[in-house]
C-alpha positions as CSV (number, residue, x, y, z in Angstrom):
1,M,7.5,279.5,-13.2
2,L,8.8,280.9,-16.7
3,F,5.8,280.6,-18.7
4,D,3.8,282.4,-17.1
5,S,2.2,283.8,-20.3
6,A,0.6,282.8,-23.9
7,A,2.7,285.5,-24.9
8,T,6.1,284.3,-22.9
9,L,5.5,281.0,-24.0
10,A,4.3,281.6,-27.6
11,A,8.1,283.9,-27.7
12,C,10.3,280.8,-26.6
13,F,8.8,278.5,-28.4
14,A,9.0,280.5,-31.8
15,A,11.8,280.7,-30.9
16,V,13.6,277.7,-30.3
17,I,11.7,275.9,-33.4
18,V,13.3,278.6,-35.9
19,V,16.9,278.2,-34.5
20,G,15.8,274.0,-34.8
21,L,15.5,274.6,-38.0
22,S,18.8,277.0,-38.6
23,K,20.8,274.1,-37.4
24,G,18.6,272.1,-39.3
25,G,20.2,273.7,-42.9
26,L,18.6,276.8,-43.0
27,G,20.4,279.1,-41.6
28,G,21.3,282.8,-42.1
29,A,18.3,285.0,-41.2
30,M,16.6,281.8,-39.3
31,A,19.1,281.4,-36.1
32,L,19.0,285.8,-36.3
33,L,15.7,285.5,-34.5
34,G,16.3,283.0,-31.1
35,V,16.8,285.7,-29.2
36,P,15.3,288.8,-30.7
37,L,12.1,286.8,-30.3
38,M,12.5,286.1,-26.7
39,S,13.4,289.4,-25.7
40,L,9.9,290.7,-27.1
41,V,8.9,289.1,-22.9
42,M,12.1,289.0,-21.5
43,P,15.5,290.3,-20.6
44,P,18.2,289.6,-23.6
45,V,20.3,288.0,-21.4
46,Q,17.7,286.1,-19.6
47,A,16.7,284.9,-23.1
48,A,20.1,283.8,-24.4
49,G,21.4,282.1,-21.3
50,I,18.1,279.4,-21.8
51,L,19.1,279.2,-25.2
52,L,23.1,278.7,-24.6
53,P,22.6,274.9,-23.5
54,I,20.2,274.0,-26.9
55,L,22.7,275.2,-29.1
56,L,25.5,273.4,-27.3
57,V,23.7,270.3,-28.0
58,M,22.8,271.3,-31.2
59,D,26.8,272.4,-31.9
60,G,27.6,269.1,-30.8
61,V,25.3,266.7,-33.1
62,S,26.9,269.3,-35.7
63,L,30.0,268.6,-35.0
64,W,30.2,265.3,-35.5
65,S,28.1,265.5,-38.6
66,W,31.4,267.9,-40.1
67,W,34.4,267.0,-38.3
68,G,37.7,266.9,-39.9
69,Q,37.1,268.6,-42.8
70,W,37.3,272.7,-41.9
71,D,40.0,275.6,-42.6
72,R,42.6,276.0,-40.3
73,R,43.7,279.1,-41.2
74,T,40.3,280.8,-40.5
75,L,40.0,279.3,-37.2
76,L,43.7,280.8,-36.4
77,V,43.0,283.7,-37.6
78,M,39.1,284.5,-36.1
79,L,39.6,282.2,-32.8
80,P,41.7,284.6,-31.0
81,G,39.1,287.7,-31.5
82,A,36.5,286.0,-30.9
83,V,37.4,284.8,-27.5
84,V,38.4,288.9,-26.9
85,G,34.9,289.4,-28.6
86,I,33.3,287.3,-25.3
87,A,35.1,289.3,-23.0
88,I,34.2,292.0,-23.6
89,G,30.9,291.3,-23.9
90,W,31.7,289.6,-20.9
91,A,32.9,293.1,-18.9
92,T,29.9,294.7,-20.5
93,A,27.4,292.9,-18.5
94,A,27.1,294.9,-15.6
95,I,26.6,298.2,-16.8
96,V,24.4,297.8,-20.3
97,S,20.8,298.0,-19.5
98,D,18.1,295.5,-20.8
99,P,17.0,298.5,-23.5
100,M,20.9,299.0,-24.8
101,V,20.6,295.5,-25.6
102,R,17.6,295.4,-26.8
103,L,18.7,298.0,-28.6
104,I,21.6,296.6,-30.0
105,V,20.3,293.0,-31.1
106,G,18.0,295.3,-33.1
107,L,20.2,296.8,-34.3
108,I,22.6,293.7,-35.1
109,A,19.4,292.2,-36.8
110,L,19.0,295.7,-38.6
111,A,22.2,295.5,-40.1
112,F,22.1,291.8,-41.1
113,V,19.0,292.4,-43.2
114,L,20.5,295.6,-44.6
115,R,23.4,293.1,-45.8
116,Y,21.8,291.0,-47.4
117,V,19.2,293.8,-49.7
118,Q,22.6,294.8,-50.7
119,L,23.9,291.1,-51.6
120,T,21.2,291.6,-53.6
121,V,20.6,294.3,-55.4
122,A,25.0,294.9,-55.8
123,G,25.8,290.9,-56.1
124,Q,28.5,288.9,-54.7
125,G,32.4,288.8,-56.3
126,S,33.3,285.3,-57.4
127,A,37.0,286.2,-56.9
128,A,38.0,284.5,-53.7
129,R,40.0,286.9,-51.3
130,P,43.2,286.1,-49.1
131,H,43.3,286.2,-46.0
132,R,43.5,289.7,-43.7
133,P,44.5,288.2,-40.1
134,L,43.8,292.4,-38.8
135,L,40.3,292.5,-40.2
136,G,39.8,288.7,-40.1
137,S,40.6,289.5,-35.9
138,V,38.5,292.7,-35.8
139,W,35.7,291.0,-37.1
140,A,35.2,287.9,-35.4
141,S,35.6,290.2,-32.3
142,V,32.5,291.5,-33.2
143,A,31.2,288.0,-33.7
144,G,31.9,287.2,-30.2
145,Y,31.0,290.0,-28.5
146,T,27.1,290.3,-30.9
147,S,27.2,285.8,-30.0
148,F,27.7,287.0,-26.4
149,V,24.8,289.3,-26.3
150,A,22.3,287.6,-28.6
151,H,23.7,284.6,-30.4
152,A,24.0,286.5,-33.1
153,G,27.2,286.0,-34.5
154,G,27.2,284.5,-38.2
155,P,26.5,287.7,-39.7
156,P,30.1,289.8,-38.7
157,Y,31.6,286.7,-39.1
158,Q,30.3,285.6,-42.7
159,V,31.6,289.7,-43.3
160,Y,35.0,288.1,-43.1
161,T,34.6,284.5,-43.9
162,M,32.3,284.6,-47.2
163,P,35.0,286.6,-49.3
164,L,37.4,283.9,-49.2
165,R,35.2,281.2,-50.9
166,L,36.3,278.0,-49.0
167,D,34.2,274.9,-50.6
168,P,31.0,274.5,-48.8
169,K,32.1,271.7,-46.9
170,V,34.8,273.7,-45.6
171,Y,32.7,276.4,-44.8
172,V,30.5,274.7,-43.5
173,S,32.1,272.8,-41.4
174,T,34.8,275.7,-40.7
175,S,31.7,277.5,-39.3
176,V,30.3,275.1,-37.0
177,L,33.9,274.9,-35.3
178,F,34.0,277.8,-34.9
179,F,30.7,278.4,-32.9
180,A,30.7,275.2,-30.9
181,V,34.1,276.6,-30.0
182,V,32.2,280.5,-29.0
183,N,29.3,278.8,-26.5
184,A,31.9,276.8,-25.4
185,I,33.9,279.6,-23.9
186,K,30.5,281.4,-23.3
187,T,29.2,278.9,-20.7
188,I,32.1,280.2,-18.6
189,P,31.1,283.9,-18.0
190,Y,27.4,282.5,-19.0
191,F,27.6,281.1,-15.3
192,A,29.5,284.1,-13.4
193,L,26.6,286.1,-14.6
194,G,23.6,283.6,-12.8
195,Q,22.4,282.5,-16.2
196,F,22.1,279.1,-15.3
197,D,20.1,279.3,-12.5
198,A,17.5,275.9,-12.0
199,T,14.3,277.7,-14.1
200,N,16.2,278.6,-17.1
201,L,18.0,275.5,-17.2
202,T,14.3,273.5,-16.9
203,T,13.2,275.9,-19.6
204,S,16.1,275.1,-21.6
205,A,15.7,271.0,-20.9
206,L,11.6,271.8,-21.8
207,L,12.5,273.5,-25.0
208,M,14.9,270.8,-26.4
209,P,12.3,268.8,-27.5
210,V,11.2,270.4,-29.6
211,A,14.4,271.8,-30.5
212,A,15.3,268.8,-31.6
213,L,12.4,268.1,-33.7
214,A,12.7,271.6,-35.3
215,T,15.9,270.8,-36.4
216,L,15.0,267.3,-38.0
217,F,12.6,269.4,-39.6
218,G,14.8,271.7,-41.1
219,A,16.6,268.5,-42.4
220,W,13.8,267.8,-44.4
221,L,12.5,271.7,-45.1
222,V,15.5,272.6,-46.8
223,K,15.5,269.3,-49.4
224,R,12.2,270.6,-50.4
225,I,12.2,274.8,-50.5
226,R,13.1,277.1,-52.6
227,A,15.6,279.6,-51.2
228,E,14.3,282.3,-53.3
229,V,11.1,282.5,-51.6
230,F,11.8,281.5,-48.5
231,Y,14.7,284.1,-47.6
232,P,13.3,287.2,-48.6
233,L,10.1,286.5,-46.1
234,M,12.7,285.4,-43.5
235,Y,14.6,288.5,-43.6
236,A,11.3,290.5,-44.0
237,F,10.3,288.8,-40.7
238,V,13.4,289.9,-39.4
239,A,12.9,293.5,-39.8
240,V,10.0,293.5,-38.3
241,V,11.3,292.1,-35.2
242,A,14.7,294.2,-35.2
243,A,11.9,297.8,-35.3
244,K,10.4,296.4,-32.5
245,L,13.2,295.7,-30.4
246,I,14.5,299.0,-31.6
247,W,11.6,301.1,-31.0
248,D,11.4,299.5,-27.1
249,G,15.4,299.7,-26.5
250,V,15.2,303.6,-27.5
251,A,11.6,303.8,-25.3
252,G,13.8,301.9,-22.7
253,L,16.3,304.9,-22.9
254,T,14.1,307.9,-23.2
């Protein structure tokens, strides 16, 4: 039984709630918290395996909502690189220890927080940048790898796509399709690595209703809460979780 302690139960519920809230429209830091929270009480790869079926169901709902509005050029630039990143994650899964994965996930989370601080202080340029296929492929590879390790492909994906200044609806639709394809591809290595066993799939099924309710609540909340109040608090929470994972990762490697 996976829920063998109150801490494990709390971490799983908290992770699924924040992932559900992110799919409901809050996004950003919320989505990044899922695997790090669960990694506090279980191996990161197992945490990612439990969350993947939940993400796939949410992707289906999101695709239905945003179908057909994506930017094909962005997808053509980034999807091949993402496949490379997933392949690298799969190839190194057997040689990367749990402490190292915790360290990687913690550093990803910390980098996302630092990027948020940098953008907040410096501001973002208003001029749209043109596509740069080589740069897009590099960031897509990073997104594919971090998505494989911790479902944390958002930050590197955003580093390349946000400066393109796509129409908001086009941006959301493109992001939804990109990560739906990435998550679908990830089912192959996750199955090969044994992460879709009976325990993990049962856990995913038990947590699915919580995720659905959180998604609906996120859609309701995003219409009512002020972003300038919510996001600084959430990024601070990400920073705390990142520090804990980095500490545990370094301690496990020494």
